[in-house]
N, C-alpha and C positions, 0 to 999 in steps of 0.2 A: 767278095767280103761282104758278111754279115754288119749291122749296125753297133752288135758288140765290141768286134773284133775293130772296127774302124775308128770307134769311140778310143780305145786301147793305144791304136797305135796314131789317131791324131788330134786327140785332146789337148788343147793348150793349154796352159799351166795358168794355175788361179791367180791373180795378183791384188792387192792389197785392196785397189779401188774396184777390183772387180771378184769378190771373194767365190762367185757361183761359174767360173769362165770355164765352158766345155761343159758342163751338167746341161742334162735336156731334163724339164718339167714339165709333167702331164696337169693340168689345171682340170678338174671336173667342177664345174661349177656352172648354174642355171643364169645364175643374174649377172646381165647383161656387164651392171655397174659394179659387183666383184671381180667378174672376170677382168675386167681393165684395169681396176686397182691390180689386181695381181701382176697381170702382164707386167705393167711399169714398173713394178718391182722385180719382176724375172731380168726384165732387162739393162734395171741400171745394176743389177749385181753381178751382169755377163752370161745370163743362164740362156738358152733356149728353151724356148716356148712352145709349146703344142695344146689346144682345147677343146674340149669337150663338152657339150652342154645338158649329159645325160647318159646313163650306163651304157644305153647300146651303141652312141658313141664314142662312150671309153672301150667297150670290148673291141671295136672295128683298129683304134689306135692300138690296142696291144698283140694285137693278131700278126701288127706288123713289125711294131719295134717295141724294146725295152725300155725307159726312161730312168734316170736316177733317182728320180723324185718324183712321187704322185703327190696333188697337194685335190684332197676330194669333200665336197660338201655333202655334209648328211642329207639334207634334203633334194632330193632330185625328183626330176616329172615322172619316171619311169619305176620308181624303186628309192630303196632307201641307200645313203652312201655307205654304211653302217655293212652292207650287204659287198658290197664292191670292195670294198678295204680288207672285206677277210678272204674274196678271191686274191685280191692282189696280194696279200699276203701268203696265201697259199702255193702261189706261182712257183715254177724252178726254172729257170733261175728268179728270185723274187726281186720285185720293186726294191733297190735298195733302203730308197728312205720314203715312209711311208708318213703324211700328216695330215689328219683329218680339220674340217675347217664348219664352223656355224656361227649365226646370231640368234640362233630361235633356242630356248630349251639349255640357258647355259648353265643350269646348274647340272644338270648329267650328260650334256653331249661329250664334255671333252674325257670324262671316266669311261662312255660306252665304245667312244671312238679309241681309244688302246684298248679295251678289252674287244676287239674288235679286230687288231693287229697293227693301230696304227703306232707310229714310234713317238708320236708330238703331237699336239692339239694347236690349231691357230683359231683366236677368239676375234669373232667382225666386232670392229672396224678391222680389217688388216691394210693399213697404210701407213705405220715407219720403217723404213727405210734399216735401220738399225734393227729394229723387234724382230723385223721378218730375216733377218740373215743370220740373225742370233740364234733363231729356232731353229733356222734348216742347218746352218753351220755345227751345232750340237749333234748332229745325227753322221758331220758329213767323217769317214777317215780321215785321221792326220794327216798321212801323204797326201791327201787330196788337196788341203788345207793350204791357204797363202803362206808363206814362206818368212814374211816379214811380220812386223807390228802393225796391226790397223785400229786404225780412230775410225770410232764410233761415226757414219753420217746421221746425224739426226733429222734428216728431209723428212716431210710428208709429204706423200705421194698420193694426189684423187683422180679419178678422171674426169673429165667435160661430163658436162649433166644432162648432153645426150643419149649418153648409155641409161643417165637414172630415169631417163623419159621413155625410151624405151621397154623397161622394166614395166614401170606405173600402165603404157601402153599393153605391156603384155596379162598384167593383170587383169585391166579392165577386159582381154578380150576371155580371158577364164572364167571374165564373171558372165559373160553373155552366155556361155553353156547351160544348157536345161536343169545339169546336175553340177554346180561347179567343187571342186575336189578341196573343200573347204579346209582340210585340216593340209594339204599343201600350200594354198594360197595363203594361208594362218603363217606357216614358218617363209614360206619366198617375201611377205611382207615384212615380217621382222628383222630377218638378215638384211633385207633394204633399207629398211630403216637405220638400224642402227650401221650399217657401212657408210650411211649416209649422215649420220648425227640425225633425224627427221625424228623430232621428239613427236611430230604431231602424228605421223603415220605409225610409230610403235604402239601409241596410244590406243590408237584406231584396230590394227592389228590383232594385239592382245586382248582387245574386245571383242573376237571374234569368236563365235560358241563352234558348237559341235556340227550346228546347220543354219544356214544362211536363207532367210526368209525372204518374199518379194518387198517387204517394206526395208527391212536390212542392206539387201541385194544396192535397193535404189541410194540409200542413202551412201552407200559404199562408193557405189559406181559415183555418185553426183562431187564425193569426197575428193576421187580421183581425178575424176575430170577436172575440178577446178584445181589439183596437182599440177596435172599436165597445160592447162590454158598458162597459168602460171610463168611455166617456164617457156625459154626461148627456143626458139624452132631449131638453131643452130647455133656454134658455140665457134 
């Protein structure tokens, strides 16, 4: 029995408290912090979750099963999430619900995601349980939604700071490369900063140009290092 048939036969019915019960979400997100936030939101909503941190990993998942929902970050380390959205939109059968997400280029990201085939868009930070559920349920067929009135859950969920620290360390590793991927690094740090409401980090990311010289690289590494040292090793 393949995954599609199994889901139809064994899918539990959604409830008012867990409106995404029985659905599988593929989250394609390179930030550990943002990925953890989405994991918490999915689990609180009753959904099963699979995670990928790049296009290649997402494609391996899609070769094995079809999720009911795909949430795709637009800035990925091995290419554009827009290309992955186009691929998933063209699949037969299509992934039923496709949502783009981004914390960078806020003015254009939503339109670009929709043009690439997304059904909706989740701007970062993604942390409100009610807003997350509403954004997903807007695209869920009526026969798969809870049958009872559902009170909006105003809970705000955020991952612990260990995942934030791991993202900062990843940025440090990128800066240590002979030719850092500055465009990707800028988008990565912007998304991270906005997910974590870190205004100083956001200003730092916005200040990055198309290239990073030795002096700028040293300043940015010192800033990130200070951020890492100021955070607890474990929560």
